BAMIDO-587869 format. One line per field, with one value per residue (C-alpha): residue in three letters; residue number from 1; x, y, z; chain. Coordinates in nm, 2 decimals, padded with zeros to 4 digits. Example, Ala and Ser with C-alpha at 12.3 -4.5 7.8 and 13.67 -1.06 7.14 Angstrom:
<pts>
aa <- [ALA, SER]
i <- [1, 2]
east <- [01.23, 01.37]
north <- [-00.45, -00.11]
up <- [00.78, 00.71]
ch <- [A, A]
</pts>
This chain:
<pts>
aa <- [MET, SER, ALA, THR, ALA, SER, ILE, ALA, ARG, VAL, THR, GLY, PHE, LEU, ALA, ALA, ALA, ALA, GLY, ALA, ALA, MET, LEU, ALA, VAL, ALA, PRO, ALA, PRO, ALA, GLN, ILE, ARG, PRO, ASP, PRO, PRO, GLY, THR, ALA, GLU, VAL, VAL, ARG, LEU, ARG, GLU, PRO, ARG, ILE, ALA, PRO, LEU, PRO, GLU, SER, GLN, TRP, THR, ALA, GLU, HIS, ARG, VAL, ARG, VAL, ASP, ARG, TYR, ALA, PRO, GLU, VAL, ARG, ILE, GLY, ASN, ALA, PHE, ARG, THR, LEU, LEU, HIS, VAL, PRO, GLU, LEU, VAL, ASP, ALA, VAL, MET, PRO, PHE, LEU, LEU, TYR, ALA, THR, SER, GLY, THR, THR, LEU, PRO, ALA, ARG, HIS, ARG, GLU, LEU, LEU, ILE, LEU, ARG, THR, ALA, TRP, LEU, ALA, ARG, SER, ARG, PRO, LEU, TRP, ALA, ASP, HIS, ALA, PRO, THR, ALA, ARG, ILE, VAL, GLY, LEU, THR, ALA, GLU, ASP, MET, ARG, ARG, ILE, ALA, GLU, GLY, PRO, ALA, ALA, PRO, GLY, TRP, THR, PRO, PHE, GLU, ALA, THR, LEU, LEU, ARG, LEU, ALA, ASP, GLU, LEU, TYR, ARG, ASN, SER, SER, VAL, ARG, ASP, ALA, VAL, TRP, ALA, ALA, LEU, GLU, GLU, ARG, TYR, ASP, LEU, LEU, ASN, LEU, VAL, ASP, ALA, VAL, MET, THR, VAL, ASN, GLN, THR, THR, LEU, LEU, ALA, MET, LEU, LEU, ASN, SER, PHE, GLY, VAL, GLN, PRO, ASP, ASP, ASP, ALA, LEU, ALA, ARG, TRP, PRO, ALA, ASP, VAL, PRO, TYR, ARG, LEU, ASP, VAL, ALA, ASP, PRO, GLU, PRO, PRO, LEU, ARG, GLU, PRO, ARG, VAL, ALA, PRO, LEU, GLU, GLY, PRO, GLY, ILE, ARG, VAL, GLY, ARG, THR, PHE, GLY, ARG, HIS, PRO, ARG, MET, GLN, ALA, ALA, ARG, ARG, GLY, GLN, SER, GLY, TYR, VAL, ASN, ARG, VAL, SER, PRO, LEU, THR, PRO, TYR, PHE, ARG, GLU, LEU, LEU, ILE, LEU, ARG, ILE, GLY, TRP, ASN, CYS, GLN, ALA, VAL, TYR, GLU, TRP, ALA, LYS, HIS, VAL, GLY, SER, VAL, GLY, ARG, ALA, ARG, ASP, HIS, GLY, LEU, ASP, PRO, GLU, ARG, ILE, ALA, LEU, GLY, ARG, ASP, ALA, GLY, TRP, ASP, PRO, PHE, GLU, GLN, ALA, HIS, VAL, ARG, ALA, ALA, ASP, GLU, ILE, TYR, ARG, ASP, GLY, ILE, ILE, SER, ASP, ASP, THR, TRP, ALA, ALA, LEU, ALA, SER, ARG, TYR, ASP, ILE, ARG, GLU, MET, MET, SER, VAL, VAL, MET, THR, VAL, ALA, ASN, TYR, ARG, LEU, VAL, SER, MET, SER, LEU, ASN, ALA, LEU, GLY, VAL, GLN, PRO, GLN, GLU, THR, ASP, GLU, LEU, PHE, PRO, ALA, GLU, ALA, VAL, ALA, ALA, LEU, ALA, ALA, ARG]
i <- [1, 2, 3, 4, 5, 6, 7, 8, 9, 10, 11, 12, 13, 14, 15, 16, 17, 18, 19, 20, 21, 22, 23, 24, 25, 26, 27, 28, 29, 30, 31, 32, 33, 34, 35, 36, 37, 38, 39, 40, 41, 42, 43, 44, 45, 46, 47, 48, 49, 50, 51, 52, 53, 54, 55, 56, 57, 58, 59, 60, 61, 62, 63, 64, 65, 66, 67, 68, 69, 70, 71, 72, 73, 74, 75, 76, 77, 78, 79, 80, 81, 82, 83, 84, 85, 86, 87, 88, 89, 90, 91, 92, 93, 94, 95, 96, 97, 98, 99, 100, 101, 102, 103, 104, 105, 106, 107, 108, 109, 110, 111, 112, 113, 114, 115, 116, 117, 118, 119, 120, 121, 122, 123, 124, 125, 126, 127, 128, 129, 130, 131, 132, 133, 134, 135, 136, 137, 138, 139, 140, 141, 142, 143, 144, 145, 146, 147, 148, 149, 150, 151, 152, 153, 154, 155, 156, 157, 158, 159, 160, 161, 162, 163, 164, 165, 166, 167, 168, 169, 170, 171, 172, 173, 174, 175, 176, 177, 178, 179, 180, 181, 182, 183, 184, 185, 186, 187, 188, 189, 190, 191, 192, 193, 194, 195, 196, 197, 198, 199, 200, 201, 202, 203, 204, 205, 206, 207, 208, 209, 210, 211, 212, 213, 214, 215, 216, 217, 218, 219, 220, 221, 222, 223, 224, 225, 226, 227, 228, 229, 230, 231, 232, 233, 234, 235, 236, 237, 238, 239, 240, 241, 242, 243, 244, 245, 246, 247, 248, 249, 250, 251, 252, 253, 254, 255, 256, 257, 258, 259, 260, 261, 262, 263, 264, 265, 266, 267, 268, 269, 270, 271, 272, 273, 274, 275, 276, 277, 278, 279, 280, 281, 282, 283, 284, 285, 286, 287, 288, 289, 290, 291, 292, 293, 294, 295, 296, 297, 298, 299, 300, 301, 302, 303, 304, 305, 306, 307, 308, 309, 310, 311, 312, 313, 314, 315, 316, 317, 318, 319, 320, 321, 322, 323, 324, 325, 326, 327, 328, 329, 330, 331, 332, 333, 334, 335, 336, 337, 338, 339, 340, 341, 342, 343, 344, 345, 346, 347, 348, 349, 350, 351, 352, 353, 354, 355, 356, 357, 358, 359, 360, 361, 362, 363, 364, 365, 366, 367, 368, 369, 370, 371, 372, 373, 374, 375, 376, 377, 378, 379, 380, 381, 382, 383, 384, 385, 386, 387, 388, 389, 390, 391, 392, 393, 394, 395, 396, 397, 398, 399, 400, 401, 402, 403, 404, 405, 406, 407, 408, 409, 410, 411, 412, 413]
east <- [07.78, 07.96, 08.19, 07.95, 07.66, 07.86, 07.95, 07.59, 07.49, 07.74, 07.64, 07.28, 07.38, 07.58, 07.31, 07.04, 07.21, 07.30, 07.66, 07.72, 07.88, 08.25, 08.49, 08.70, 08.69, 08.44, 08.23, 08.37, 08.15, 08.04, 08.31, 08.38, 08.71, 08.79, 09.05, 09.39, 09.49, 09.63, 09.46, 09.27, 09.32, 09.08, 08.97, 09.06, 08.83, 08.89, 08.69, 08.69, 08.41, 08.51, 08.63, 08.93, 08.81, 08.86, 09.04, 08.73, 08.58, 08.87, 08.79, 09.03, 09.04, 09.15, 09.41, 09.57, 09.64, 09.76, 10.00, 10.12, 10.21, 10.26, 10.64, 10.67, 10.41, 10.23, 09.90, 09.75, 09.45, 09.53, 09.58, 09.28, 09.06, 09.17, 09.09, 08.72, 08.79, 09.06, 09.11, 09.19, 09.47, 09.61, 09.58, 09.75, 10.01, 10.26, 10.31, 10.31, 10.59, 10.77, 10.74, 10.86, 11.14, 11.20, 11.27, 11.60, 11.60, 11.84, 11.65, 11.69, 11.54, 11.25, 11.16, 11.18, 10.93, 10.70, 10.69, 10.65, 10.36, 10.20, 10.23, 10.08, 09.79, 09.75, 09.78, 09.87, 09.87, 10.13, 10.34, 10.33, 10.42, 10.72, 10.87, 11.05, 11.19, 11.30, 11.49, 11.66, 11.79, 11.94, 11.67, 11.67, 11.39, 11.49, 11.49, 11.13, 11.02, 11.18, 11.00, 10.68, 10.82, 10.89, 11.17, 11.23, 11.33, 11.70, 11.93, 11.84, 12.10, 11.99, 11.90, 11.69, 11.50, 11.44, 11.29, 11.05, 10.96, 10.88, 10.64, 10.48, 10.44, 10.29, 10.05, 09.94, 09.96, 09.95, 10.26, 10.63, 10.79, 11.08, 11.33, 11.26, 11.28, 11.61, 11.75, 11.65, 11.81, 12.15, 12.17, 11.90, 11.89, 11.56, 11.47, 11.54, 11.33, 11.03, 11.06, 11.07, 10.75, 10.58, 10.68, 10.50, 10.20, 10.16, 10.18, 09.91, 09.69, 09.74, 09.66, 09.34, 09.23, 09.32, 09.17, 08.84, 08.81, 08.89, 09.19, 09.35, 09.71, 09.77, 09.75, 10.12, 10.24, 10.49, 10.59, 10.49, 10.29, 10.44, 10.11, 10.28, 10.40, 10.15, 10.03, 10.19, 10.22, 10.39, 10.40, 10.41, 10.13, 10.17, 10.34, 10.16, 10.12, 10.43, 10.43, 10.71, 10.76, 11.01, 11.02, 10.99, 10.77, 10.91, 10.86, 10.60, 10.23, 10.01, 09.90, 10.16, 10.11, 10.19, 10.49, 10.61, 10.58, 10.74, 11.07, 11.08, 10.95, 10.98, 10.78, 10.52, 10.47, 10.43, 10.16, 09.96, 09.72, 09.58, 09.44, 09.35, 09.13, 08.95, 08.88, 08.83, 08.75, 08.56, 08.19, 08.11, 07.92, 08.11, 07.90, 08.01, 08.36, 08.42, 08.24, 08.49, 08.79, 08.71, 08.63, 08.96, 09.14, 08.98, 09.06, 09.42, 09.42, 09.56, 09.47, 09.60, 09.39, 09.09, 09.15, 09.18, 08.88, 08.66, 08.80, 08.93, 09.01, 08.70, 08.45, 08.26, 07.99, 07.92, 07.83, 07.59, 07.81, 07.85, 08.21, 08.13, 07.89, 08.17, 08.40, 08.14, 08.11, 07.87, 07.60, 07.57, 07.23, 07.32, 07.07, 07.16, 07.34, 07.54, 07.63, 07.76, 08.01, 08.13, 08.16, 08.36, 08.61, 08.63, 08.67, 08.93, 09.12, 09.10, 09.08, 09.22, 08.90, 08.53, 08.31, 08.05, 07.76, 07.90, 07.99, 07.64, 07.48, 07.69, 07.65, 07.27, 07.30, 07.65, 07.78, 08.14, 08.29, 08.14, 08.23, 08.59, 08.59, 08.47, 08.77, 09.01, 08.89, 08.95, 09.28, 09.43, 09.34, 09.48, 09.80, 09.78, 09.70, 10.00, 10.23, 10.11, 10.16, 10.50, 10.64, 10.49, 10.28, 10.14, 09.79, 09.78, 09.67, 09.34, 09.25, 08.96, 09.09, 08.91, 08.58, 08.63, 08.32, 08.44, 08.79, 08.64, 08.42, 08.72, 08.93, 08.65, 08.63]
north <- [09.04, 09.09, 09.39, 09.53, 09.51, 09.66, 09.96, 10.01, 09.99, 10.26, 10.48, 10.46, 10.56, 10.85, 10.98, 10.95, 11.14, 11.51, 11.58, 11.76, 12.11, 12.11, 12.37, 12.33, 12.60, 12.40, 12.10, 11.77, 11.53, 11.21, 10.95, 10.60, 10.72, 11.10, 11.29, 11.27, 11.50, 11.84, 11.85, 12.17, 12.46, 12.43, 12.72, 12.67, 12.79, 13.13, 13.06, 12.75, 12.49, 12.36, 12.64, 12.58, 12.48, 12.78, 12.73, 12.83, 12.50, 12.27, 11.99, 11.78, 11.54, 11.82, 11.96, 11.62, 11.63, 11.99, 11.92, 11.61, 11.78, 12.14, 12.11, 11.97, 12.15, 12.47, 12.47, 12.67, 12.65, 12.30, 12.14, 12.32, 12.20, 11.84, 11.88, 11.85, 11.48, 11.41, 11.05, 11.19, 11.40, 11.08, 10.91, 11.19, 11.34, 11.05, 11.00, 11.38, 11.41, 11.12, 11.26, 11.60, 11.52, 11.15, 11.00, 10.88, 11.15, 11.45, 11.76, 11.94, 11.64, 11.61, 11.98, 11.97, 11.68, 11.84, 12.18, 12.04, 11.83, 12.12, 12.33, 12.05, 12.02, 12.40, 12.38, 12.73, 12.62, 12.34, 12.58, 12.84, 12.58, 12.44, 12.74, 12.86, 12.51, 12.49, 12.82, 12.68, 12.37, 12.58, 12.64, 12.99, 13.21, 13.14, 12.77, 12.79, 12.97, 12.70, 12.43, 12.59, 12.59, 12.22, 11.98, 12.14, 12.47, 12.55, 12.52, 12.18, 11.91, 11.60, 11.42, 11.71, 11.72, 11.35, 11.41, 11.67, 11.43, 11.17, 11.41, 11.50, 11.13, 11.02, 11.31, 11.28, 10.90, 10.75, 10.55, 10.60, 10.53, 10.29, 10.56, 10.78, 10.48, 10.37, 10.72, 10.73, 10.38, 10.52, 10.72, 10.59, 10.27, 10.09, 10.30, 10.62, 10.50, 10.42, 10.74, 10.95, 10.78, 10.81, 11.18, 11.27, 11.05, 11.18, 11.54, 11.46, 11.32, 11.63, 11.86, 11.67, 11.71, 12.08, 12.17, 12.00, 12.14, 12.48, 12.54, 12.88, 12.98, 13.11, 13.48, 13.50, 13.30, 13.50, 13.27, 13.41, 13.18, 13.20, 13.31, 13.45, 13.11, 12.94, 12.60, 12.33, 11.96, 11.80, 11.42, 11.13, 10.87, 10.60, 10.28, 09.94, 09.81, 09.64, 09.26, 09.22, 09.41, 09.69, 09.63, 09.26, 09.18, 09.01, 08.64, 08.51, 08.54, 08.84, 09.03, 09.15, 09.52, 09.48, 09.27, 09.52, 09.82, 09.59, 09.63, 09.98, 09.92, 10.28, 10.41, 10.14, 10.21, 10.58, 10.54, 10.25, 10.48, 10.64, 10.32, 10.22, 10.53, 10.46, 10.10, 10.09, 10.43, 10.62, 10.65, 10.58, 10.26, 09.97, 10.02, 10.38, 10.32, 10.04, 10.23, 10.52, 10.29, 10.10, 10.40, 10.58, 10.25, 10.22, 10.59, 10.53, 10.19, 10.02, 09.66, 09.53, 09.77, 09.68, 09.30, 09.32, 09.54, 09.34, 09.03, 08.94, 09.28, 09.49, 09.22, 09.46, 09.22, 09.13, 09.49, 09.50, 09.65, 09.56, 09.62, 09.65, 09.94, 10.11, 10.09, 10.21, 10.53, 10.79, 10.73, 10.35, 10.36, 10.50, 10.69, 11.06, 11.01, 10.71, 10.91, 11.19, 10.95, 10.84, 11.21, 11.28, 11.01, 11.14, 11.50, 11.45, 11.23, 11.48, 11.82, 11.76, 11.89, 11.81, 12.05, 12.27, 12.07, 11.74, 11.87, 12.01, 11.67, 11.48, 11.74, 11.72, 11.39, 11.38, 11.58, 11.73, 11.40, 11.21, 11.47, 11.47, 11.09, 11.09, 11.30, 11.10, 10.78, 10.89, 11.07, 10.78, 10.53, 10.75, 10.74, 10.37, 10.33, 10.55, 10.35, 10.01, 10.11, 10.27, 09.98, 09.72, 09.53, 09.23, 09.07, 08.69, 08.46, 08.39, 08.76, 08.92, 09.19, 09.48, 09.38, 09.29, 09.48, 09.81, 09.76, 09.72, 10.02, 10.23, 10.12, 10.22, 10.58]
up <- [07.14, 06.81, 06.76, 06.50, 06.73, 07.01, 06.79, 06.69, 07.05, 07.15, 06.86, 06.98, 07.33, 07.21, 06.99, 07.25, 07.54, 07.58, 07.68, 08.01, 08.00, 08.09, 08.22, 07.90, 07.64, 07.43, 07.54, 07.43, 07.24, 07.41, 07.39, 07.50, 07.63, 07.69, 07.51, 07.67, 07.95, 07.85, 07.51, 07.60, 07.83, 08.12, 08.34, 08.71, 08.99, 09.14, 09.45, 09.67, 09.64, 09.98, 10.21, 10.43, 10.77, 11.00, 11.33, 11.52, 11.40, 11.48, 11.72, 11.92, 11.63, 11.39, 11.63, 11.65, 11.28, 11.29, 11.58, 11.40, 11.07, 11.16, 11.20, 10.84, 10.62, 10.59, 10.77, 10.49, 10.26, 10.12, 10.46, 10.61, 10.33, 10.38, 10.76, 10.67, 10.66, 10.92, 10.80, 10.45, 10.61, 10.76, 10.41, 10.21, 10.43, 10.48, 10.11, 10.04, 10.29, 10.14, 09.79, 09.89, 10.13, 10.17, 09.83, 09.69, 09.42, 09.42, 09.55, 09.21, 09.02, 09.26, 09.23, 08.85, 08.85, 09.10, 08.93, 08.58, 08.70, 08.88, 08.56, 08.35, 08.59, 08.62, 09.00, 09.13, 09.49, 09.43, 09.22, 09.50, 09.76, 09.57, 09.40, 09.72, 09.79, 09.43, 09.47, 09.79, 09.60, 09.32, 09.06, 08.93, 08.82, 08.46, 08.54, 08.66, 08.36, 08.15, 08.35, 08.23, 07.87, 07.89, 07.80, 07.46, 07.61, 07.56, 07.86, 08.01, 08.04, 07.84, 08.17, 08.30, 07.97, 08.01, 08.36, 08.22, 07.94, 08.21, 08.37, 08.03, 07.93, 08.26, 08.26, 07.90, 07.84, 08.19, 08.07, 07.98, 07.65, 07.62, 07.51, 07.82, 08.05, 07.90, 07.94, 08.30, 08.36, 08.24, 08.56, 08.81, 09.01, 09.08, 09.38, 09.19, 08.90, 09.12, 09.31, 08.99, 08.87, 09.20, 09.25, 08.93, 09.01, 09.37, 09.24, 08.99, 09.27, 09.48, 09.18, 09.11, 09.47, 09.50, 09.16, 09.22, 09.58, 09.45, 09.68, 09.63, 09.69, 10.04, 10.09, 10.17, 09.88, 09.69, 09.40, 09.06, 08.84, 08.48, 08.33, 08.02, 07.91, 07.67, 07.78, 07.57, 07.60, 07.30, 07.36, 07.12, 07.13, 07.38, 07.28, 07.31, 07.67, 07.82, 07.80, 08.06, 08.39, 08.41, 08.78, 08.86, 09.16, 09.46, 09.48, 09.73, 09.81, 09.75, 09.44, 09.19, 09.26, 09.62, 09.54, 09.28, 09.52, 09.78, 09.59, 09.75, 10.11, 10.23, 09.94, 09.98, 10.35, 10.29, 10.02, 10.16, 10.35, 10.03, 09.88, 10.24, 10.27, 09.94, 10.01, 10.38, 10.52, 10.25, 10.30, 09.93, 09.87, 09.70, 09.39, 09.33, 09.46, 09.20, 08.93, 08.98, 09.00, 08.69, 08.49, 08.57, 08.51, 08.16, 08.09, 08.17, 07.99, 08.31, 08.23, 08.56, 08.76, 08.55, 08.60, 08.97, 09.03, 08.80, 08.98, 09.32, 09.46, 09.37, 09.27, 09.06, 08.96, 09.32, 09.37, 09.08, 08.82, 08.45, 08.35, 07.99, 08.05, 08.26, 07.96, 07.72, 07.92, 08.04, 07.78, 07.83, 07.99, 08.33, 08.55, 08.60, 08.94, 08.81, 08.50, 08.71, 08.86, 08.52, 08.41, 08.73, 08.64, 08.28, 08.37, 08.64, 08.39, 08.10, 08.27, 08.61, 08.77, 08.80, 08.60, 08.77, 08.63, 08.75, 09.09, 09.13, 09.03, 09.28, 09.56, 09.52, 09.71, 09.87, 10.17, 10.19, 10.31, 10.03, 09.77, 09.88, 09.87, 09.51, 09.41, 09.62, 09.47, 09.11, 09.19, 09.39, 09.12, 08.85, 09.05, 09.07, 08.70, 08.60, 08.83, 08.70, 08.34, 08.40, 08.61, 08.38, 08.64, 08.44, 08.48, 08.53, 08.26, 08.44, 08.48, 08.30, 08.07, 07.90, 07.74, 07.37, 07.26, 07.42, 07.28, 06.93, 06.97, 07.09, 06.80, 06.56, 06.68]
ch <- [A, A, A, A, A, A, A, A, A, A, A, A, A, A, A, A, A, A, A, A, A, A, A, A, A, A, A, A, A, A, A, A, A, A, A, A, A, A, A, A, A, A, A, A, A, A, A, A, A, A, A, A, A, A, A, A, A, A, A, A, A, A, A, A, A, A, A, A, A, A, A, A, A, A, A, A, A, A, A, A, A, A, A, A, A, A, A, A, A, A, A, A, A, A, A, A, A, A, A, A, A, A, A, A, A, A, A, A, A, A, A, A, A, A, A, A, A, A, A, A, A, A, A, A, A, A, A, A, A, A, A, A, A, A, A, A, A, A, A, A, A, A, A, A, A, A, A, A, A, A, A, A, A, A, A, A, A, A, A, A, A, A, A, A, A, A, A, A, A, A, A, A, A, A, A, A, A, A, A, A, A, A, A, A, A, A, A, A, A, A, A, A, A, A, A, A, A, A, A, A, A, A, A, A, A, A, A, A, A, A, A, A, A, A, A, A, A, A, A, A, A, A, A, A, A, A, A, A, A, A, A, A, A, A, A, A, A, A, A, A, A, A, A, A, A, A, A, A, A, A, A, A, A, A, A, A, A, A, A, A, A, A, A, A, A, A, A, A, A, A, A, A, A, A, A, A, A, A, A, A, A, A, A, A, A, A, A, A, A, A, A, A, A, A, A, A, A, A, A, A, A, A, A, A, A, A, A, A, A, A, A, A, A, A, A, A, A, A, A, A, A, A, A, A, A, A, A, A, A, A, A, A, A, A, A, A, A, A, A, A, A, A, A, A, A, A, A, A, A, A, A, A, A, A, A, A, A, A, A, A, A, A, A, A, A, A, A, A, A, A, A, A, A, A, A, A, A, A, A, A, A, A, A, A, A, A, A, A, A, A, A, A, A, A, A, A, A, A, A, A, A, A, A, A, A, A, A, A, A, A, A, A, A]
</pts>
């Protein structure tokens, strides 16, 4: 199909379909790729969509997880919500604990990255959980207000401002500009660099889960959300994709993402369960799993993720999917239930939350376990996409890249 024909086809799709209502201030027009994250203020839920599981309903399986993690985390609203799917607890908690207490980063740097990302994603529960820890490691009340104000606020050291810019660029662009990376390299070694990226990415994943599930701050949370600070995310446009890796993969067998993460074995071991849940435990069918993965990979412009899930890892066509339609978006001839999955990936990417209409469309056929797995699939592969882009994981020469027709249509917007 020629680029001209592809653009005409897309235009027809967009004109023929009605856009779904979003939680943003105004509904966005139908697009091949959504607007970037943080471009509009989005209303967060004030009531849970999935209520925390009360202790009266805990089974032996639930209590195993509570006993395992109670010494290290608050068994509050977030944990009790994840308990609806005990295997999801096992997937999320090891990397959460690594990101919050096990990385190579100085504690002050870690909390700067977590709180800035929580602010960007508008996650009050994450802010409430981390503000007390931030105070313990030396961040003042004024520091926390300045975290909300961002890297341009007066008072940061140059390196602290760079850390906040890292969070801003990953959240907005799913990538990191060369100048920010170079500034980090002046002080950080390889393990620090990977941990800084993964701290932002894991916090983003958690925010997507908590936002879409409607998790509320715990009743005894005392940290004040800086509601009087206007939301602002001032980030330059992304640079062209990297043509060389920033973190070279280990030599040997296996795909490049595994060999890249293998440069940091402790981090790799901690996060392995998240993708393992999506690909081996989740109740979603391969058709819908790969639809969600490829759509968020396209949204983040993660060409390596796209190549592997079209190809040897996801085998999208073997499951009946047409990758070009996935790239063209929600109006590319999907049935209503399929379209709801595309919208879910678009909304989580752009808004950090699934809209009420899309949630209702999915919940008309999915139970709680399946709904939580939809969100986890998109959130995990947003983390993966951001990591691949930032670390510069390169596709192989034989990999199938983004469809040329969709790329042309995107460029013509």
